[in-house]
C-alpha positions as CSV (number, residue, x, y, z in Angstrom):
1,X,61.7,88.5,171.4
2,X,58.6,86.8,170.1
3,X,56.8,84.8,172.8
4,X,56.5,81.1,172.0
5,X,53.2,79.3,172.6
6,X,53.2,75.9,174.4
7,X,51.6,72.9,172.8
8,X,49.1,71.6,175.4
9,X,46.8,69.6,173.1
10,X,47.0,67.9,169.7
11,X,44.7,66.3,167.2
12,X,46.5,63.5,165.3
13,X,44.9,61.7,162.4
14,X,47.2,60.3,159.7
15,X,47.1,57.7,156.9
16,X,50.8,56.9,157.1
17,X,52.3,56.2,160.5
18,X,56.0,56.2,159.5
19,X,58.0,58.5,161.7
20,X,55.0,59.3,163.9
21,X,56.0,57.4,167.0
22,X,58.9,59.7,168.2
23,X,56.7,62.8,167.9
24,X,53.8,61.2,169.9
25,X,56.3,60.1,172.5
26,X,57.8,63.6,172.8
27,X,54.4,65.2,173.0
28,X,53.5,62.7,175.8
29,X,56.7,63.7,177.6
30,X,55.5,67.3,177.6
31,X,52.1,66.3,179.0
32,X,50.2,67.1,175.8
33,X,46.6,65.8,175.6
34,X,46.2,63.8,172.4
35,X,43.0,63.4,170.4
36,X,42.8,60.9,167.7
37,X,40.5,58.5,165.8
38,X,40.5,55.2,163.9
39,X,43.8,53.6,163.0
40,X,45.9,56.5,164.4
41,X,44.1,56.2,167.8
42,X,45.0,52.5,167.9
43,X,48.6,53.2,166.9
44,X,49.0,55.6,169.8
45,X,47.4,53.2,172.2
46,X,49.8,50.5,171.1
47,X,52.7,52.8,172.0
48,X,51.3,52.8,175.6
49,X,50.4,56.5,175.4
50,X,47.1,57.9,176.6
51,X,44.8,59.1,173.8
52,X,41.2,60.6,173.8
53,X,39.0,59.3,171.0
54,X,37.5,62.0,168.9
55,X,34.1,60.2,169.2
56,X,34.3,60.7,173.0
57,X,35.0,64.4,172.5
58,X,32.2,65.0,169.9
59,X,29.8,62.5,171.4
60,X,29.1,61.4,167.9
61,X,30.3,58.2,166.2
62,X,32.2,57.9,163.0
63,X,29.5,57.5,160.3
64,X,29.0,56.8,156.6
65,X,31.8,54.2,156.5
66,X,34.3,56.6,158.0
67,X,33.5,59.5,155.6
68,X,32.5,61.7,158.6
69,X,34.7,61.5,161.7
70,X,36.3,64.8,162.5
71,X,33.9,67.1,160.8
72,X,32.3,68.5,164.0
73,X,32.1,72.0,165.7
74,X,34.0,70.7,168.8
75,X,36.9,69.8,166.6
76,X,36.9,72.8,164.3
77,X,36.0,75.2,167.1
78,X,39.1,73.9,169.0
79,X,41.3,74.6,165.9
80,X,39.8,77.8,164.6
81,X,39.2,79.8,167.8
82,X,41.2,83.0,168.4
83,X,42.8,82.9,171.8
84,X,42.9,86.7,172.1
85,X,39.2,87.0,171.1
86,X,36.9,87.3,174.1
87,X,33.8,86.2,172.1
88,X,35.5,83.1,170.8
89,X,36.7,82.2,174.3
90,X,33.2,82.7,175.7
91,X,31.7,80.3,173.2
92,X,34.5,77.8,173.8
93,X,33.4,77.7,177.4
94,X,29.7,77.7,176.6
95,X,29.9,74.7,174.3
96,X,32.7,72.9,176.2
97,X,35.1,73.0,173.3
98,X,38.7,72.2,174.1
99,X,41.6,74.2,172.7
100,X,43.6,72.3,170.0
101,X,47.1,73.7,169.6
102,X,48.6,71.2,167.2
103,X,47.1,69.4,164.2
104,X,49.0,66.5,162.6
105,X,47.3,65.2,159.5
106,X,48.3,63.7,156.2
107,X,46.0,63.1,153.3
108,X,44.7,59.9,151.7
109,X,47.1,58.9,148.9
110,X,45.0,60.1,146.0
111,X,47.8,60.4,143.4
112,X,49.3,57.0,144.3
113,X,45.9,55.4,144.0
114,X,45.4,56.9,140.6
115,X,48.9,55.7,139.5
116,X,48.2,52.2,140.8
117,X,45.4,51.7,138.2
118,X,42.7,51.3,140.8
119,X,39.1,51.5,139.8
120,X,37.1,54.7,139.8
121,X,35.3,54.0,143.1
122,X,38.6,53.3,144.9
123,X,40.0,56.5,143.6
124,X,37.0,58.6,144.7
125,X,37.3,57.1,148.2
126,X,40.8,58.4,148.4
127,X,39.6,62.0,148.0
128,X,40.2,63.3,151.6
129,X,37.6,65.5,153.1
130,X,38.2,65.6,156.8
131,X,41.9,65.7,156.5
132,X,42.0,68.6,154.0
133,X,39.5,70.5,156.1
134,X,41.6,70.1,159.2
135,X,44.7,71.2,157.4
136,X,43.1,74.3,156.0
137,X,41.6,75.2,159.4
138,X,44.8,74.8,161.3
139,X,46.8,76.7,158.6
140,X,44.3,79.5,158.6
141,X,44.6,79.9,162.3
142,X,48.4,79.7,162.4
143,X,48.3,82.6,164.9
144,X,47.3,80.0,167.6
145,X,47.6,76.6,166.0
146,X,50.5,74.6,164.5
147,X,49.8,72.6,161.4
148,X,51.9,69.6,160.5
149,X,50.6,68.3,157.1
150,X,53.4,66.1,155.6
151,X,55.4,63.1,156.7
152,X,58.4,64.9,155.0
153,X,58.3,67.5,157.8
154,X,58.1,65.1,160.8
155,X,61.8,65.3,161.5
156,X,62.0,69.1,161.3
157,X,59.0,69.3,163.7
158,X,60.5,66.8,166.1
159,X,63.8,68.8,166.2
160,X,61.8,71.9,166.9
161,X,59.9,70.2,169.8
162,X,63.2,69.1,171.4
163,X,65.0,72.5,170.9
164,X,62.1,74.6,172.2
165,X,60.8,72.5,175.0
166,X,57.4,71.8,173.3
167,X,56.7,75.4,172.2
168,X,56.4,77.1,168.8
169,X,56.9,80.6,167.6
170,X,54.6,82.6,165.3
171,X,57.1,82.6,162.5
172,X,57.4,78.9,162.7
173,X,53.6,78.4,162.7
174,X,53.3,80.7,159.7
175,X,56.0,78.9,157.8
176,X,54.3,75.5,158.4
177,X,51.0,77.1,157.4
178,X,52.5,77.9,154.0
179,X,53.7,74.3,153.8
180,X,50.1,73.2,154.6
181,X,48.5,75.3,151.9
182,X,51.1,74.1,149.4
183,X,50.0,70.5,150.4
184,X,46.3,71.3,150.1
185,X,46.7,73.1,146.7
186,X,48.8,70.3,145.3
187,X,46.2,67.8,146.4
188,X,43.3,69.7,144.9
189,X,45.3,70.1,141.6
190,X,45.8,66.4,141.4
191,X,42.1,65.7,141.9
192,X,41.1,68.4,139.3
193,X,43.4,67.0,136.7
194,X,42.0,63.5,137.3
195,X,38.4,64.7,136.7
196,X,39.5,66.9,133.8
197,X,40.7,63.9,131.8
198,X,37.0,63.4,130.9
199,X,35.5,66.8,131.4
200,X,38.2,68.8,129.4
201,X,37.5,72.1,131.1
202,X,39.6,74.9,129.7
203,X,41.8,75.3,132.8
204,X,45.5,74.8,133.4
205,X,46.3,73.5,136.8
206,X,49.9,72.7,137.6
207,X,51.6,71.8,140.8
208,X,55.1,70.5,141.3
209,X,56.4,69.9,144.8
210,X,60.0,69.0,144.1
211,X,62.0,72.2,143.5
212,X,65.7,73.1,143.6
213,X,67.6,76.2,143.1
214,X,70.2,76.3,140.3
215,X,73.5,78.1,140.3
216,X,71.9,80.5,137.9
217,X,69.6,80.6,134.9
218,X,70.6,80.8,131.2
219,X,73.1,83.5,132.2
220,X,74.9,84.3,135.5
221,X,72.8,87.4,136.1
222,X,69.6,85.4,136.1
223,X,68.2,83.3,138.9
224,X,67.2,79.8,138.0
225,X,65.1,76.9,139.5
226,X,64.1,73.5,138.5
227,X,60.8,71.9,139.5
228,X,60.5,68.2,138.9
229,X,61.5,64.8,140.2
230,X,64.9,64.2,138.6
231,X,65.4,60.9,140.5
232,X,62.4,59.5,138.6
233,X,64.3,59.9,135.4
234,X,67.9,59.4,136.2
235,X,70.4,58.0,138.7
236,X,73.2,60.4,138.9
237,X,76.5,58.5,139.3
238,X,79.1,61.3,139.1
239,X,79.7,65.0,138.6
240,X,78.7,68.5,139.5
241,X,75.1,69.7,139.8
242,X,73.2,70.2,136.5
243,X,72.8,73.8,135.4
244,X,69.8,75.5,133.8
245,X,71.4,75.0,130.3
246,X,72.5,71.5,131.1
247,X,68.9,70.6,131.9
248,X,67.6,72.0,128.6
249,X,70.2,70.1,126.7
250,X,69.5,66.9,128.7
251,X,65.8,67.2,127.9
252,X,66.5,67.7,124.2
253,X,68.9,64.7,124.2
254,X,66.4,62.4,126.0
255,X,63.5,63.4,123.7
256,X,65.6,62.7,120.6
257,X,67.1,59.4,121.8
258,X,63.6,58.1,122.9
259,X,63.0,57.7,119.2
260,X,65.6,55.0,119.0
261,X,64.6,52.6,121.8
262,X,63.6,49.0,121.9
263,X,65.3,45.6,121.6
264,X,65.5,45.9,117.8
265,X,67.1,49.4,117.8
266,X,70.6,49.6,116.3
267,X,73.3,51.1,118.5
268,X,72.9,54.9,118.4
269,X,74.7,57.8,119.7
270,X,74.0,61.5,119.7
271,X,75.9,64.7,120.7
272,X,73.8,67.8,121.4
273,X,74.7,71.4,121.8
274,X,72.2,74.2,122.4
275,X,69.3,71.8,122.2
276,X,70.3,70.6,118.7
277,X,72.1,67.4,117.6
278,X,75.5,68.4,116.2
279,X,76.3,64.7,115.7
280,X,74.3,61.6,115.5
281,X,74.8,58.2,114.0
282,X,73.8,54.5,114.1
283,X,76.5,51.8,113.9
284,X,77.2,48.1,114.2
285,X,78.6,48.9,117.7
286,X,78.2,51.7,120.1
287,X,81.8,52.7,119.7
288,X,81.3,52.9,115.9
289,X,78.1,55.0,116.4
290,X,80.0,57.4,118.7
291,X,82.9,57.8,116.3
292,X,80.5,58.6,113.4
293,X,78.5,61.0,115.6
294,X,81.6,62.9,116.7
295,X,82.9,63.1,113.1
296,X,79.8,65.2,112.1
297,X,81.0,68.2,114.1
298,X,83.9,67.7,116.5
299,X,84.1,71.4,117.1
300,X,80.6,71.8,118.4
301,X,80.9,68.6,120.4
302,X,83.2,70.4,122.8
303,X,81.2,70.9,126.0
304,X,78.2,69.1,124.7
305,X,75.7,66.6,126.1
306,X,76.2,63.0,125.0
307,X,73.6,60.3,124.9
308,X,73.5,56.6,124.0
309,X,70.7,54.2,123.6
310,X,72.7,51.3,124.9
311,X,75.0,50.5,127.9
312,X,78.3,52.3,127.4
313,X,81.3,49.9,127.3
314,X,84.9,50.5,127.9
315,X,85.8,50.9,124.2
316,X,83.2,53.6,123.8
317,X,84.2,55.2,127.1
318,X,87.8,55.5,126.0
319,X,86.8,57.5,123.0
320,X,84.4,59.7,125.0
321,X,87.1,60.3,127.7
322,X,89.2,62.2,125.1
323,X,86.4,64.8,124.7
324,X,85.5,67.6,127.1
325,X,81.8,67.1,127.6
326,X,79.4,68.3,130.2
327,X,77.0,65.3,130.5
328,X,77.0,61.6,129.4
329,X,73.6,59.8,129.5
330,X,73.0,56.1,128.9
331,X,70.8,53.2,130.1
332,X,73.9,51.9,131.9
333,X,77.7,51.9,132.1
334,X,80.1,49.0,132.5
335,X,82.2,49.2,135.7
336,X,85.3,49.9,133.7
337,X,83.6,52.6,131.6
338,X,82.2,54.3,134.7
339,X,85.6,54.2,136.4
340,X,87.3,55.9,133.4
341,X,84.6,58.5,132.8
342,X,84.6,59.4,136.5
343,X,88.2,60.6,136.3
344,X,86.9,63.9,135.1
345,X,85.7,65.6,138.3
346,X,82.9,67.7,136.9
347,X,81.7,65.4,134.2
348,X,78.0,64.5,134.9
349,X,77.2,60.9,134.4
350,X,73.5,59.9,134.3
351,X,71.8,56.5,134.0
352,X,68.5,57.0,132.3
353,X,65.5,55.2,133.6
354,X,62.4,54.1,131.7
355,X,59.8,56.9,131.7
356,X,56.9,58.3,129.8
357,X,57.0,61.9,128.6
358,X,53.9,64.1,129.5
359,X,51.3,64.2,126.8
360,X,51.7,68.0,126.5
361,X,54.3,70.7,126.6
362,X,54.1,74.0,128.4
363,X,55.9,77.3,127.6
364,X,55.5,80.8,128.9
365,X,54.3,83.3,126.3
366,X,53.4,87.0,126.8
367,X,51.5,87.2,130.1
368,X,50.4,83.6,130.0
369,X,51.3,80.0,129.1
370,X,51.1,78.0,125.8
371,X,50.0,74.4,126.1
372,X,50.0,71.9,123.3
373,X,50.0,68.2,122.7
374,X,53.5,66.8,122.5
375,X,54.7,66.0,119.0
376,X,54.5,62.3,119.4
377,X,54.3,61.6,115.7
378,X,57.4,59.8,114.3
379,X,57.5,59.4,110.5
380,X,57.3,55.8,109.4
381,X,57.8,54.1,106.1
382,X,54.1,53.5,105.9
383,X,53.5,57.3,106.1
384,X,55.6,58.0,103.0
385,X,54.1,58.9,99.6
386,X,56.5,58.8,96.7
387,X,55.7,61.8,94.6
388,X,58.5,61.5,92.0
389,X,59.0,59.2,89.0
390,X,62.0,57.7,90.8
391,X,61.4,56.0,94.1
392,X,64.1,55.9,96.8
393,X,65.9,52.7,97.5
394,X,65.3,50.9,100.8
395,X,68.7,52.1,102.0
396,X,67.7,55.7,101.1
397,X,64.3,55.2,102.9
398,X,66.2,54.2,106.0
399,X,68.4,57.3,105.8
400,X,65.4,59.5,105.0
401,X,63.5,58.3,108.1
402,X,66.6,58.7,110.3
403,X,67.1,62.3,108.9
404,X,63.4,63.0,109.5
405,X,63.7,62.1,113.2
406,X,66.7,64.4,113.7
407,X,64.9,67.1,111.8
408,X,61.9,66.8,114.1
409,X,64.1,67.5,117.1
410,X,66.1,70.4,115.6
411,X,65.2,74.1,115.8
412,X,63.3,75.4,112.8
413,X,63.9,76.3,110.1
414,X,66.1,73.2,109.6
415,X,67.6,71.1,106.9
416,X,69.3,67.7,107.7
417,X,71.7,65.7,105.6
418,X,72.2,62.0,106.3
419,X,74.1,59.2,104.7
420,X,74.5,55.6,105.8
421,X,72.9,56.2,109.2
422,X,75.2,59.2,110.0
423,X,74.3,62.8,110.4
424,X,76.5,64.7,107.9
425,X,75.3,68.2,108.7
426,X,72.3,70.3,109.6
427,X,71.3,73.9,109.2
428,X,69.5,75.0,112.3
429,X,67.3,77.8,113.4
430,X,67.5,79.9,110.3
431,X,65.0,82.5,109.2
432,X,64.7,80.9,105.7
433,X,64.9,77.3,104.5
434,X,67.4,78.3,101.8
435,X,69.7,79.7,104.5
436,X,69.3,76.5,106.5
437,X,70.2,74.5,103.4
438,X,73.2,76.6,102.6
439,X,74.4,76.4,106.2
440,X,74.2,72.7,106.1
441,X,76.1,72.4,102.8
442,X,78.9,74.6,104.1
443,X,79.1,72.8,107.3
444,X,79.3,69.4,105.6
445,X,82.1,70.7,103.3
446,X,84.0,72.1,106.3
447,X,84.2,68.6,107.8
448,X,85.1,67.0,104.5
449,X,81.8,65.1,103.9
450,X,81.0,64.1,100.4
451,X,77.3,64.8,99.9
452,X,77.0,62.8,96.8
453,X,74.4,60.1,97.5
454,X,73.2,61.7,100.7
455,X,69.6,62.3,101.6
456,X,68.0,65.5,102.8
457,X,65.2,66.1,105.3
458,X,63.2,69.3,105.8
459,X,60.9,70.1,108.7
460,X,58.4,71.9,106.5
461,X,57.5,72.2,102.8
462,X,59.5,73.9,100.2
463,X,57.6,77.1,99.0
464,X,59.8,77.2,95.9
465,X,61.9,74.7,93.9
466,X,65.1,76.5,94.8
467,X,65.9,74.1,97.7
468,X,65.8,70.9,95.7
469,X,67.8,72.6,93.0
470,X,70.6,73.7,95.5
471,X,70.5,70.3,97.1
472,X,70.8,68.6,93.7
473,X,73.9,70.6,92.9
474,X,75.4,69.6,96.2
475,X,74.9,65.8,95.4
476,X,71.7,65.0,97.3
477,X,69.8,62.1,95.7
478,X,66.7,61.7,97.9
479,X,64.5,64.1,99.8
480,X,61.9,63.8,102.6
481,X,59.5,66.7,103.4
482,X,55.9,67.1,104.6
483,X,54.5,68.6,101.3
484,X,51.6,70.9,101.3
485,X,52.8,73.9,99.4
486,X,50.7,75.3,96.6
487,X,53.9,75.1,94.5
488,X,54.8,71.5,95.4
489,X,54.6,70.5,91.8
490,X,57.5,72.8,90.9
491,X,59.8,70.9,93.3
492,X,58.5,67.6,92.0
493,X,59.1,68.6,88.4
494,X,62.6,69.6,89.2
495,X,63.3,66.3,90.9
496,X,61.9,64.3,88.0
497,X,64.0,66.3,85.5
498,X,67.2,65.6,87.5
499,X,66.7,62.0,88.7
500,X,66.0,62.8,92.4
501,X,63.5,60.9,94.4
502,X,61.3,62.7,96.9
503,X,58.7,61.5,99.4
504,X,56.0,63.4,101.3
505,X,55.2,62.6,104.9
506,X,52.1,64.8,105.3
507,X,53.3,65.9,108.7
508,X,55.2,69.1,109.5
509,X,57.6,69.1,112.5
510,X,58.2,72.7,113.4
511,X,60.2,73.3,116.5
512,X,60.2,77.0,117.3
């Protein structure tokens, strides 16, 4: 069995003192010599526990306003020496360097300081130098030194101290060293990304601490994990754990519904399946919006993800409860609605919090990663250019813009039909725009929608006039598209000849 090493000495220098007292008290119970400095030193003294000031050990004061305190050979020699190395031990004796078996350090709150909106100088002062150096040194020398680098690990370490009578094993020291390097790399990533806001170096640095294993990935034979802070986005009120596919659909749902927020937004409901809206509608009430959304495709809605832009009331919940669905998302739920929806054991109920999406998206590609700016452009009425003789009515413009938003969040190639604030049908993810159009027409017919007077949105331009011709025959009266084809005029000419209105946005919304 592996021989455990006793902890006889410790260097403790932390920014946050929460949870530290029980550890210090337990170390003292084991007769551990404690070295410390600054606020931590005073904290330990206030506990009535003996502590040696780092300045007394180094015989050098804290200088430069506290920027240099622990950066000294007597500190780093004590941490980095190899106990089985005769040369190291000879120099330890020669220079009166004490052995340091345990380092407890946390880092200045750099990320929190940035997030607080502090000025540049305050942010710079929260770049830890001594702390990060101590962590790296102790983690490097895990063979002899234990490194505790995060408040999150205090309880685990305390339990270890109690269970093993103040000793640690090599495997434990190596495991905590890995935690320490995860801590230091995350910290450096945050600092780099702060500086790179202005320098724009062509580097991608990403670090996410919060990780959880999923039941599986897209399919049962694939492992899956999620890295992110779900609790920052949602309060989970009920249901099973989110799966890999659930998370993808939830993301798509949230991104879509974020387009319909604000105090002036009409009640809106969307139903998503495989990242696409199979139903979406606005209404005078949320229950009306839900009923209209469900009518667009009640078949695909089975097992879908539902999202609302307003608090779900009992009337809406009663309709939802009749449907088998995986996830229901809303800014809130009435007590009666929550009680009803919670009757289904596995139904996931999420309260969405206010949040800001990252400015960019990431996606693996080949042996690397693609990064791009998020498509934050939402087509507005002011963006529209009427290119036909006949202009759309205001009611048609409202429908065109609604259709355009749905189109933006649907897999390309896509065509979307809308009438009176209700998604009638969409053709999604097709290899040609004509195929997407025909798919949408057939789908609308299958659910008994009359397309006469409806509007059509396309995520990209029409390379030929065949799309507007097919749409015209189906009853479409107004079209929204980016424009930009060398043959735009052919589509315009057809619309003029058949009394269709068409507007260009100038913005393509591919979603591959």
